[in-house]
LODREN-267654 format. One record per residue: residue number from 1; z, x, y of N, C-alpha, C in turn; residue in three letters. Coordinates in steps of 0.2 Angstrom, whole numbers, plus 5000, padded with zeros to 4 digits. Example, Ala and Ser with C-alpha at 12.3 -4.5 7.8 and 13.67 -1.06 7.14 Angstrom:
BEGIN
[r 1,[5039,5066,4972],[5039,5062,4978],[5039,5066,4984],ALA],
[r 2,[5035,5064,4989],[5036,5068,4995],[5039,5064,5000],SER],
//
This chain:
BEGIN
[r 1,[5036,4965,5219],[5029,4965,5216],[5024,4963,5221],MET],
[r 2,[5019,4967,5221],[5013,4965,5226],[5007,4966,5222],SER],
[r 3,[5002,4961,5223],[4996,4961,5220],[4990,4960,5225],THR],
[r 4,[4984,4960,5223],[4978,4959,5227],[4977,4951,5229],ASP],
[r 5,[4981,4947,5225],[4980,4940,5227],[4986,4937,5229],SER],
[r 6,[4986,4931,5233],[4992,4929,5236],[4997,4927,5231],PRO],
[r 7,[5003,4928,5232],[5009,4926,5228],[5011,4919,5229],GLN],
[r 8,[5014,4916,5224],[5017,4909,5225],[5023,4910,5230],PRO],
[r 9,[5025,4905,5233],[5031,4905,5237],[5037,4906,5233],PRO],
[r 10,[5042,4910,5236],[5048,4911,5232],[5052,4904,5231],ALA],
[r 11,[5056,4904,5226],[5060,4898,5225],[5065,4897,5230],GLY],
[r 12,[5068,4891,5230],[5073,4889,5235],[5079,4893,5234],ASP],
[r 13,[5082,4896,5240],[5088,4900,5239],[5094,4895,5239],GLU],
[r 14,[5098,4897,5235],[5105,4893,5234],[5110,4896,5239],VAL],
[r 15,[5113,4892,5243],[5118,4895,5248],[5125,4893,5245],GLU],
[r 16,[5129,4898,5246],[5136,4897,5244],[5140,4899,5251],SER],
[r 17,[5146,4900,5250],[5150,4902,5256],[5147,4908,5259],GLY],
[r 18,[5144,4913,5255],[5142,4919,5257],[5134,4919,5256],ALA],
[r 19,[5131,4924,5259],[5123,4924,5258],[5122,4926,5251],ALA],
[r 20,[5116,4922,5249],[5114,4923,5242],[5113,4931,5240],ALA],
[r 21,[5115,4933,5235],[5113,4940,5233],[5106,4941,5230],GLU],
[r 22,[5102,4945,5233],[5095,4946,5230],[5095,4953,5227],VAL],
[r 23,[5092,4953,5221],[5092,4960,5218],[5085,4963,5221],GLN],
[r 24,[5086,4969,5223],[5081,4973,5226],[5076,4975,5221],ALA],
[r 25,[5070,4975,5223],[5064,4978,5219],[5066,4985,5217],ALA],
[r 26,[5064,4987,5211],[5065,4994,5209],[5059,4998,5208],ALA],
[r 27,[5059,5004,5208],[5053,5008,5207],[5052,5009,5199],ALA],
[r 28,[5046,5008,5197],[5045,5008,5189],[5043,5015,5187],ALA],
[r 29,[5044,5017,5181],[5042,5023,5178],[5036,5021,5173],THR],
[r 30,[5032,5026,5171],[5027,5025,5166],[5031,5023,5160],LEU],
[r 31,[5036,5025,5158],[5040,5023,5152],[5042,5015,5153],GLY],
[r 32,[5044,5013,5159],[5045,5006,5160],[5039,5002,5159],ASP],
[r 33,[5033,5004,5161],[5027,5000,5160],[5025,5000,5153],VAL],
[r 34,[5026,5006,5150],[5024,5006,5142],[5029,5001,5138],MET],
[r 35,[5035,5000,5140],[5039,4995,5137],[5036,4988,5138],LEU],
[r 36,[5034,4987,5144],[5031,4980,5146],[5025,4979,5142],ALA],
[r 37,[5021,4984,5142],[5014,4984,5138],[5016,4982,5131],VAL],
[r 38,[5021,4986,5128],[5022,4984,5121],[5025,4977,5120],GLU],
[r 39,[5028,4975,5125],[5030,4968,5124],[5025,4963,5124],GLU],
[r 40,[5019,4964,5128],[5014,4960,5128],[5009,4961,5122],LEU],
[r 41,[5007,4967,5121],[5002,4969,5116],[5005,4975,5111],TRP],
[r 42,[5009,4973,5107],[5012,4978,5102],[5007,4982,5099],PRO],
[r 43,[5009,4988,5098],[5004,4993,5095],[5004,4992,5087],GLU],
[r 44,[5009,4988,5085],[5008,4986,5077],[5002,4982,5076],SER],
[r 45,[5000,4978,5081],[4994,4974,5080],[4987,4978,5080],LEU],
[r 46,[4987,4984,5082],[4981,4988,5082],[4978,4989,5075],ALA],
[r 47,[4972,4989,5074],[4969,4991,5068],[4970,4998,5066],GLU],
[r 48,[4970,4999,5060],[4972,5006,5057],[4968,5011,5060],GLU],
[r 49,[4961,5010,5061],[4957,5015,5063],[4957,5016,5071],TRP],
[r 50,[4961,5012,5074],[4961,5012,5082],[4966,5018,5085],ASP],
[r 51,[4965,5019,5091],[4969,5024,5095],[4971,5021,5101],ALA],
[r 52,[4977,5018,5101],[4980,5015,5107],[4986,5018,5109],VAL],
[r 53,[4988,5016,5115],[4994,5019,5118],[4993,5024,5123],GLY],
[r 54,[4998,5029,5125],[4997,5033,5130],[4993,5039,5129],LEU],
[r 55,[4988,5040,5133],[4983,5046,5132],[4985,5052,5137],VAL],
[r 56,[4986,5050,5143],[4988,5055,5148],[4994,5052,5152],VAL],
[r 57,[4999,5057,5154],[5004,5055,5158],[5011,5057,5155],GLY],
[r 58,[5016,5057,5160],[5023,5058,5158],[5027,5052,5159],ARG],
[r 59,[5030,5050,5153],[5034,5044,5154],[5039,5043,5160],PRO],
[r 60,[5041,5049,5162],[5046,5049,5168],[5043,5048,5175],ALA],
[r 61,[5036,5048,5175],[5032,5048,5181],[5033,5041,5184],ALA],
[r 62,[5033,5041,5191],[5034,5035,5195],[5027,5031,5195],ALA],
[r 63,[5027,5025,5194],[5021,5021,5194],[5022,5015,5199],VAL],
[r 64,[5018,5015,5204],[5018,5009,5209],[5011,5006,5210],SER],
[r 65,[5006,5009,5207],[4999,5005,5207],[4996,5006,5200],ARG],
[r 66,[4994,5001,5197],[4991,5001,5191],[4984,4997,5191],ILE],
[r 67,[4979,5001,5189],[4972,4998,5188],[4970,4996,5181],MET],
[r 68,[4967,4991,5180],[4964,4989,5173],[4957,4989,5173],PHE],
[r 69,[4954,4992,5168],[4947,4992,5167],[4945,4992,5160],ALA],
[r 70,[4939,4991,5158],[4936,4990,5151],[4936,4997,5149],VAL],
[r 71,[4932,5002,5152],[4931,5009,5150],[4934,5014,5154],ASP],
[r 72,[4936,5019,5151],[4939,5025,5155],[4933,5030,5157],PRO],
[r 73,[4928,5028,5160],[4923,5032,5162],[4925,5036,5169],THR],
[r 74,[4922,5041,5170],[4923,5046,5176],[4923,5042,5182],LEU],
[r 75,[4918,5037,5183],[4917,5033,5189],[4923,5028,5190],GLU],
[r 76,[4926,5026,5184],[4932,5021,5185],[4938,5025,5187],VAL],
[r 77,[4938,5031,5184],[4944,5036,5186],[4944,5037,5193],VAL],
[r 78,[4938,5039,5196],[4937,5040,5203],[4939,5034,5207],GLU],
[r 79,[4937,5028,5205],[4939,5022,5209],[4947,5021,5209],GLU],
[r 80,[4950,5023,5203],[4957,5022,5202],[4960,5027,5207],ALA],
[r 81,[4958,5033,5207],[4961,5038,5211],[4960,5037,5218],LEU],
[r 82,[4954,5034,5220],[4953,5033,5227],[4958,5027,5230],GLU],
[r 83,[4959,5023,5225],[4964,5017,5227],[4971,5020,5227],TRP],
[r 84,[4973,5025,5224],[4979,5028,5224],[4983,5026,5217],GLY],
[r 85,[4980,5024,5212],[4983,5022,5206],[4987,5027,5203],ALA],
[r 86,[4993,5026,5200],[4997,5030,5196],[4995,5029,5189],ASP],
[r 87,[4992,5024,5187],[4991,5022,5180],[4985,5018,5179],LEU],
[r 88,[4980,5020,5175],[4974,5017,5173],[4975,5014,5166],LEU],
[r 89,[4975,5007,5165],[4975,5004,5158],[4968,5002,5157],ILE],
[r 90,[4965,5005,5151],[4959,5003,5149],[4959,4999,5142],THR],
[r 91,[4954,4995,5141],[4953,4992,5134],[4951,4997,5129],HIS],
[r 92,[4946,5001,5131],[4943,5005,5126],[4946,5012,5127],HIS],
[r 93,[4947,5015,5121],[4950,5022,5121],[4945,5027,5123],PRO],
[r 94,[4948,5032,5126],[4945,5038,5129],[4943,5043,5123],LEU],
[r 95,[4948,5044,5119],[4948,5048,5113],[4949,5045,5106],LEU],
[r 96,[4944,5041,5104],[4945,5037,5098],[4944,5042,5092],LEU],
[r 97,[4940,5046,5093],[4939,5051,5087],[4942,5058,5089],LYS],
[r 98,[4944,5062,5084],[4947,5068,5085],[4944,5073,5089],GLY],
[r 99,[4947,5077,5093],[4944,5082,5097],[4948,5088,5096],VAL],
[r 100,[4945,5094,5097],[4948,5100,5097],[4948,5104,5104],THR],
[r 101,[4946,5100,5109],[4946,5103,5116],[4945,5097,5121],SER],
[r 102,[4949,5098,5127],[4948,5094,5132],[4946,5098,5138],VAL],
[r 103,[4942,5103,5137],[4939,5107,5142],[4935,5103,5147],ALA],
[r 104,[4935,5105,5153],[4931,5101,5158],[4923,5103,5158],ALA],
[r 105,[4921,5105,5152],[4914,5106,5151],[4911,5100,5147],THR],
[r 106,[4915,5095,5146],[4912,5088,5143],[4914,5083,5147],SER],
[r 107,[4911,5077,5146],[4912,5071,5151],[4920,5069,5149],ALA],
[r 108,[4922,5069,5143],[4929,5067,5142],[4934,5072,5144],LYS],
[r 109,[4932,5078,5144],[4936,5083,5146],[4937,5083,5154],GLY],
[r 110,[4932,5081,5157],[4932,5081,5165],[4936,5075,5166],ARG],
[r 111,[4936,5069,5162],[4940,5063,5164],[4947,5065,5163],THR],
[r 112,[4949,5069,5158],[4956,5070,5157],[4958,5075,5163],VAL],
[r 113,[4954,5080,5165],[4956,5084,5170],[4957,5080,5177],HIS],
[r 114,[4952,5075,5178],[4953,5072,5184],[4959,5067,5185],ARG],
[r 115,[4961,5064,5179],[4967,5060,5179],[4973,5065,5180],LEU],
[r 116,[4974,5070,5177],[4979,5075,5178],[4980,5077,5185],ILE],
[r 117,[4974,5080,5187],[4974,5082,5194],[4976,5077,5199],GLU],
[r 118,[4974,5071,5198],[4975,5066,5202],[4982,5062,5201],GLY],
[r 119,[4986,5065,5196],[4992,5062,5195],[4992,5055,5193],GLY],
[r 120,[4987,5053,5189],[4986,5046,5186],[4986,5046,5178],CYS],
[r 121,[4991,5042,5176],[4991,5041,5168],[4985,5037,5166],GLY],
[r 122,[4984,5037,5159],[4980,5033,5156],[4983,5030,5150],LEU],
[r 123,[4982,5024,5149],[4985,5020,5143],[4980,5015,5140],LEU],
[r 124,[4979,5015,5134],[4974,5011,5130],[4977,5005,5127],THR],
[r 125,[4974,4999,5128],[4976,4993,5125],[4970,4990,5122],VAL],
[r 126,[4969,4992,5115],[4962,4990,5112],[4963,4984,5107],HIS],
[r 127,[4963,4986,5101],[4963,4980,5096],[4970,4977,5096],THR],
[r 128,[4975,4980,5099],[4981,4976,5100],[4980,4971,5105],ASN],
[r 129,[4976,4973,5110],[4975,4968,5115],[4970,4962,5113],GLY],
[r 130,[4966,4964,5108],[4961,4959,5105],[4966,4954,5101],ASP],
[r 131,[4970,4956,5097],[4974,4952,5092],[4980,4948,5095],SER],
[r 132,[4983,4951,5100],[4989,4947,5103],[4987,4941,5106],ALA],
[r 133,[4993,4937,5107],[4992,4930,5110],[4990,4932,5117],VAL],
[r 134,[4985,4928,5120],[4983,4930,5127],[4978,4935,5127],GLY],
[r 135,[4976,4938,5122],[4971,4943,5121],[4964,4942,5123],GLY],
[r 136,[4960,4946,5122],[4953,4946,5124],[4949,4939,5121],VAL],
[r 137,[4950,4938,5115],[4947,4932,5112],[4950,4925,5114],SER],
[r 138,[4957,4926,5115],[4960,4920,5118],[4958,4918,5125],ASP],
[r 139,[4957,4923,5129],[4954,4922,5136],[4947,4919,5136],VAL],
[r 140,[4943,4921,5131],[4936,4918,5130],[4937,4911,5128],LEU],
[r 141,[4942,4910,5123],[4943,4903,5121],[4945,4898,5126],ALA],
[r 142,[4949,4901,5131],[4952,4897,5136],[4946,4895,5141],ASP],
[r 143,[4942,4900,5143],[4937,4900,5147],[4932,4895,5145],ALA],
[r 144,[4931,4894,5138],[4926,4889,5136],[4929,4882,5134],LEU],
[r 145,[4936,4882,5135],[4939,4875,5134],[4940,4873,5127],GLY],
[r 146,[4941,4878,5123],[4941,4877,5116],[4948,4874,5114],LEU],
[r 147,[4949,4869,5110],[4955,4867,5107],[4956,4868,5100],THR],
[r 148,[4963,4867,5098],[4965,4869,5091],[4963,4876,5089],ASP],
[r 149,[4964,4880,5093],[4962,4887,5092],[4966,4891,5087],VAL],
[r 150,[4963,4895,5083],[4967,4899,5078],[4963,4906,5077],ALA],
[r 151,[4967,4911,5075],[4963,4917,5074],[4957,4916,5069],PRO],
[r 152,[4952,4920,5070],[4947,4920,5065],[4949,4924,5059],LEU],
[r 153,[4952,4930,5060],[4955,4933,5054],[4962,4935,5056],THR],
[r 154,[4967,4933,5052],[4974,4933,5054],[4976,4941,5055],PRO],
[r 155,[4981,4942,5059],[4984,4949,5059],[4988,4951,5053],ALA],
[r 156,[4988,4957,5051],[4991,4959,5045],[4999,4960,5047],ALA],
[r 157,[5000,4962,5053],[5007,4963,5055],[5009,4959,5061],ASN],
[r 158,[5007,4952,5061],[5008,4948,5067],[5010,4941,5066],GLY],
[r 159,[5011,4937,5071],[5012,4930,5070],[5006,4926,5068],LEU],
[r 160,[5007,4920,5066],[5002,4916,5063],[4996,4915,5068],ALA],
[r 161,[4998,4915,5075],[4993,4914,5080],[4990,4921,5082],GLU],
[r 162,[4991,4926,5079],[4988,4933,5081],[4983,4935,5076],GLU],
[r 163,[4978,4939,5078],[4973,4941,5074],[4967,4942,5078],GLY],
[r 164,[4961,4945,5075],[4955,4947,5078],[4951,4940,5078],ILE],
[r 165,[4948,4939,5084],[4944,4933,5085],[4947,4927,5085],GLY],
[r 166,[4944,4922,5087],[4947,4915,5088],[4942,4910,5085],ARG],
[r 167,[4944,4904,5083],[4940,4899,5081],[4943,4892,5084],VAL],
[r 168,[4939,4888,5087],[4941,4882,5089],[4936,4877,5091],GLY],
[r 169,[4938,4871,5094],[4933,4866,5095],[4932,4864,5102],ASP],
[r 170,[4925,4863,5104],[4924,4861,5110],[4926,4854,5112],LEU],
[r 171,[4928,4852,5118],[4931,4845,5119],[4926,4840,5118],PRO],
[r 172,[4919,4842,5118],[4914,4837,5117],[4908,4841,5114],GLU],
[r 173,[4904,4838,5110],[4898,4841,5107],[4893,4843,5112],ILE],
[r 174,[4890,4849,5112],[4885,4851,5116],[4879,4853,5112],LEU],
[r 175,[4873,4853,5115],[4867,4856,5112],[4868,4864,5113],SER],
[r 176,[4865,4868,5108],[4866,4875,5108],[4863,4878,5115],LEU],
[r 177,[4858,4875,5118],[4856,4877,5124],[4861,4876,5130],GLY],
[r 178,[4864,4870,5130],[4869,4869,5135],[4875,4873,5134],ASP],
[r 179,[4877,4874,5128],[4883,4879,5127],[4881,4886,5129],PHE],
[r 180,[4875,4888,5127],[4873,4895,5129],[4874,4896,5137],ALA],
[r 181,[4872,4890,5140],[4872,4891,5148],[4879,4891,5150],ALA],
[r 182,[4884,4887,5147],[4891,4888,5148],[4894,4895,5147],LYS],
[r 183,[4892,4898,5142],[4894,4905,5140],[4891,4909,5146],VAL],
[r 184,[4885,4909,5147],[4882,4913,5152],[4886,4912,5159],PHE],
[r 185,[4888,4906,5161],[4891,4905,5167],[4898,4908,5168],GLY],
[r 186,[4901,4909,5163],[4908,4912,5163],[4908,4919,5163],ILE],
[r 187,[4902,4923,5162],[4902,4930,5161],[4900,4934,5167],LEU],
[r 188,[4903,4940,5168],[4900,4944,5174],[4893,4945,5173],PRO],
[r 189,[4889,4946,5178],[4882,4947,5178],[4881,4954,5176],ALA],
[r 190,[4877,4955,5170],[4875,4961,5167],[4868,4961,5165],VAL],
[r 191,[4864,4967,5164],[4857,4967,5163],[4855,4963,5157],ALA],
[r 192,[4859,4963,5152],[4857,4960,5145],[4857,4953,5145],GLY],
[r 193,[4861,4949,5149],[4862,4942,5148],[4865,4940,5142],GLY],
[r 194,[4862,4934,5139],[4865,4931,5133],[4859,4930,5128],VAL],
[r 195,[4859,4933,5122],[4854,4931,5117],[4856,4926,5112],ARG],
[r 196,[4852,4922,5110],[4854,4916,5106],[4849,4915,5100],VAL],
[r 197,[4852,4914,5094],[4848,4913,5088],[4849,4906,5086],ALA],
[r 198,[4844,4901,5086],[4846,4895,5083],[4841,4890,5087],GLY],
[r 199,[4842,4883,5085],[4838,4878,5088],[4841,4876,5095],ASP],
[r 200,[4838,4877,5100],[4840,4875,5107],[4843,4868,5107],ARG],
[r 201,[4841,4863,5103],[4843,4857,5104],[4848,4855,5098],GLN],
[r 202,[4850,4860,5094],[4855,4859,5089],[4862,4858,5092],GLY],
[r 203,[4866,4854,5088],[4872,4852,5091],[4878,4857,5089],LEU],
[r 204,[4882,4858,5093],[4888,4863,5091],[4895,4860,5094],VAL],
[r 205,[4900,4860,5090],[4906,4858,5091],[4911,4864,5090],ARG],
[r 206,[4911,4866,5083],[4916,4871,5081],[4913,4878,5083],ARG],
[r 207,[4917,4882,5087],[4915,4889,5089],[4919,4894,5087],VAL],
[r 208,[4916,4899,5084],[4920,4906,5082],[4918,4911,5088],ALA],
[r 209,[4923,4915,5090],[4921,4920,5095],[4925,4926,5094],ILE],
[r 210,[4922,4932,5096],[4925,4938,5095],[4923,4942,5101],CYS],
[r 211,[4927,4944,5106],[4926,4948,5111],[4924,4955,5108],GLY],
[r 212,[4919,4959,5111],[4918,4965,5108],[4913,4964,5102],GLY],
[r 213,[4912,4970,5098],[4908,4970,5092],[4911,4966,5086],ALA],
[r 214,[4908,4960,5084],[4911,4956,5079],[4906,4955,5073],GLY],
[r 215,[4901,4959,5072],[4896,4957,5066],[4899,4959,5059],ASP],
[r 216,[4905,4961,5059],[4909,4962,5053],[4913,4956,5050],SER],
[r 217,[4912,4951,5054],[4916,4945,5053],[4913,4939,5051],LEU],
[r 218,[4907,4940,5048],[4903,4934,5046],[4906,4930,5041],PHE],
[r 219,[4909,4933,5036],[4912,4929,5031],[4917,4925,5033],ASP],
[r 220,[4921,4927,5038],[4927,4923,5041],[4923,4917,5045],ALA],
[r 221,[4918,4918,5049],[4914,4913,5053],[4912,4908,5048],VAL],
[r 222,[4909,4910,5042],[4907,4905,5038],[4913,4901,5034],ARG],
[r 223,[4918,4905,5033],[4924,4901,5030],[4927,4896,5035],GLY],
[r 224,[4926,4897,5041],[4929,4892,5046],[4924,4887,5048],HIS],
[r 225,[4918,4887,5044],[4913,4882,5045],[4911,4881,5053],GLU],
[r 226,[4910,4887,5056],[4908,4887,5063],[4901,4885,5064],ALA],
[r 227,[4900,4881,5069],[4893,4880,5071],[4889,4885,5075],ASP],
[r 228,[4893,4889,5078],[4890,4895,5082],[4895,4901,5082],VAL],
[r 229,[4893,4907,5082],[4897,4913,5083],[4895,4916,5089],PHE],
[r 230,[4900,4917,5093],[4899,4921,5100],[4902,4927,5099],VAL],
[r 231,[4898,4933,5100],[4901,4940,5100],[4897,4944,5103],THR],
[r 232,[4898,4951,5102],[4894,4956,5106],[4891,4961,5101],ALA],
[r 233,[4886,4965,5103],[4884,4970,5099],[4881,4968,5092],ASP],
[r 234,[4878,4962,5091],[4875,4960,5085],[4869,4965,5083],LEU],
[r 235,[4870,4968,5078],[4865,4973,5075],[4860,4969,5071],ARG],
[r 236,[4854,4972,5071],[4848,4969,5068],[4850,4966,5061],HIS],
[r 237,[4852,4970,5056],[4852,4968,5049],[4858,4963,5048],HIS],
[r 238,[4864,4964,5051],[4869,4959,5050],[4867,4952,5053],PRO],
[r 239,[4863,4952,5059],[4861,4946,5062],[4856,4943,5057],ALA],
[r 240,[4851,4947,5055],[4845,4944,5051],[4848,4941,5044],SER],
[r 241,[4853,4945,5041],[4856,4942,5035],[4860,4936,5036],GLU],
[r 242,[4863,4935,5042],[4867,4929,5043],[4862,4924,5044],ALA],
[r 243,[4856,4925,5048],[4851,4919,5049],[4848,4917,5042],ARG],
[r 244,[4847,4922,5037],[4844,4921,5031],[4849,4916,5027],GLU],
[r 245,[4856,4918,5028],[4861,4914,5024],[4863,4908,5027],ALA],
[r 246,[4860,4906,5033],[4863,4900,5037],[4861,4894,5033],ALA],
[r 247,[4866,4889,5033],[4866,4882,5030],[4864,4877,5036],VAL],
[r 248,[4858,4874,5035],[4856,4869,5041],[4856,4873,5048],ASN],
[r 249,[4854,4879,5047],[4853,4883,5053],[4860,4886,5056],GLY],
[r 250,[4865,4885,5053],[4872,4887,5056],[4875,4892,5051],ARG],
[r 251,[4879,4897,5054],[4881,4897,5061],[4875,4900,5066],PRO],
[r 252,[4874,4896,5071],[4870,4899,5076],[4873,4905,5079],TYR],
[r 253,[4869,4910,5082],[4872,4916,5084],[4871,4917,5092],LEU],
[r 254,[4876,4920,5095],[4875,4921,5102],[4878,4928,5103],MET],
[r 255,[4873,4933,5106],[4875,4940,5107],[4876,4941,5114],ASP],
[r 256,[4882,4944,5116],[4884,4945,5123],[4884,4953,5124],LEU],
[r 257,[4884,4954,5130],[4886,4961,5132],[4893,4963,5130],SER],
[r 258,[4894,4969,5127],[4901,4971,5125],[4905,4971,5131],HIS],
[r 259,[4903,4974,5136],[4907,4975,5142],[4909,4968,5145],PHE],
[r 260,[4904,4963,5146],[4905,4957,5149],[4910,4953,5145],ALA],
[r 261,[4909,4953,5138],[4914,4949,5134],[4921,4951,5134],SER],
[r 262,[4922,4957,5136],[4929,4959,5136],[4932,4960,5144],GLU],
[r 263,[4927,4960,5148],[4929,4960,5155],[4934,4954,5157],TRP],
[r 264,[4932,4948,5155],[4936,4942,5157],[4943,4943,5155],LEU],
[r 265,[4945,4947,5151],[4952,4948,5149],[4956,4952,5154],TRP],
[r 266,[4953,4956,5158],[4956,4960,5163],[4960,4957,5168],LEU],
[r 267,[4958,4952,5172],[4962,4948,5177],[4968,4945,5173],PRO],
[r 268,[4967,4942,5167],[4973,4939,5164],[4978,4944,5162],ALA],
[r 269,[4975,4950,5159],[4980,4955,5157],[4984,4958,5163],ALA],
[r 270,[4981,4959,5169],[4984,4961,5175],[4990,4956,5177],ALA],
[r 271,[4988,4950,5177],[4993,4945,5179],[4999,4945,5174],GLU],
[r 272,[4997,4945,5167],[5003,4945,5162],[5007,4951,5163],ALA],
[r 273,[5005,4957,5164],[5009,4963,5165],[5013,4962,5171],LEU],
[r 274,[5009,4960,5177],[5013,4959,5183],[5019,4954,5183],GLY],
[r 275,[5018,4949,5179],[5023,4944,5178],[5029,4948,5174],ASN],
[r 276,[5028,4951,5169],[5033,4955,5165],[5037,4960,5170],VAL],
[r 277,[5033,4964,5174],[5036,4969,5178],[5040,4965,5184],LEU],
[r 278,[5037,4960,5186],[5041,4956,5191],[5048,4953,5189],GLN],
[r 279,[5047,4951,5183],[5054,4948,5180],[5059,4953,5179],ASP],
[r 280,[5057,4960,5178],[5061,4965,5178],[5063,4969,5184],GLN],
[r 281,[5060,4965,5190],[5062,4968,5197],[5059,4974,5199],HIS],
[r 282,[5053,4976,5195],[5049,4982,5197],[5044,4980,5203],TYR],
[r 283,[5043,4985,5207],[5038,4984,5213],[5032,4988,5211],ASP],
[r 284,[5027,4984,5208],[5021,4987,5206],[5015,4983,5208],VAL],
[r 285,[5010,4986,5211],[5004,4983,5213],[4999,4984,5208],GLU],
[r 286,[4995,4978,5206],[4990,4979,5201],[4983,4977,5203],LEU],
[r 287,[4978,4980,5201],[4971,4978,5203],[4966,4979,5197],ARG],
[r 288,[4961,4975,5197],[4956,4976,5192],[4950,4980,5194],VAL],
[r 289,[4948,4984,5191],[4942,4989,5193],[4936,4984,5194],SER],
[r 290,[4932,4986,5200],[4926,4983,5202],[4920,4987,5199],SER],
[r 291,[4921,4992,5195],[4915,4996,5192],[4912,4992,5186],THR],
[r 292,[4906,4991,5186],[4902,4988,5180],[4901,4994,5176],ASN],
[r 293,[4904,4994,5170],[4903,5000,5165],[4898,4998,5159],THR],
[r 294,[4895,4992,5160],[4890,4990,5155],[4884,4996,5156],ASP],
[r 295,[4882,4999,5150],[4878,5004,5150],[4871,5003,5152],PRO],
[r 296,[4869,4997,5152],[4862,4995,5154],[4861,4993,5161],TRP],
[r 297,[4855,4995,5164],[4854,4994,5171],[4849,4988,5172],ASP],
[r 298,[4843,4987,5168],[4839,4982,5169],[4836,4980,5162],PHE],
[r 299,[4832,4975,5161],[4829,4972,5155],[4823,4969,5157],ILE],
[r 300,[4818,4970,5152],[4811,4967,5153],[4810,4962,5148],LEU],
[r 301,[4808,4956,5150],[4807,4951,5145],[4800,4948,5146],THR],
[r 302,[4797,4945,5141],[4790,4943,5141],[4789,4938,5148],PRO],
[r 303,[4784,4940,5151],[4782,4937,5158],[4786,4939,5164],GLY],
[r 304,[4791,4944,5163],[4794,4947,5168],[4791,4952,5172],SER],
//
């Protein structure tokens, strides 16, 4: 197993009368990787409306390099092909809605063609990656240091600790302003920054989070008596109605970039998959895409 970051030293070898037998690393197939992905992020955890799993590729194809990304944009595909990736694993689906053609006359069609022409598969881990242990919201919760973490909405077909979103407690009470700065500090730099609704000096301890779009979860946020809800893509009407229904100003709202809120999961996901493949003695190199696929380039604010 090779990765872009240094590997821990190998364990001590145990000597007997003969040299210790070391199992040689084996070449992985796309099918082998799919089994490892299913172990980490079972498709049964995906929401009914979602489209996860293999999009492009033959299960028998050899895989030695895997790239992780949030979005399967053409720019990301070109980055993967330039690196020599055999498989691109993205959080967002390429073909979420039904299509009748993948001709290279559309952006999605060109993406499919480039993947096939370049010999690179495409695999989607979306809401199953949100819900699973170690998923998108778990990584956010860990980065914020939350304790006593539980799903915001439990999974219909999973373990008690699986589900969409997470809720937990900060190790110490913070002002909303200081907490917003903490959130801002863990995210990759994007144009939109972090938008906050609430009293800057208000105190927060209990935090609800959902990587990606979470404005359908306000009932669960209120049910868990969260002081603040951290998510992305907060639309005007749900956010306005949540502020109108707030009790003592809570839950405060924190609106993130969709891309930024989910990017944090990529290094953790690559490491988790690398560990599973390494345990199975497959020699695979993993990398996280360096392409920023947030759709916004710059923002104007009062006084800027």
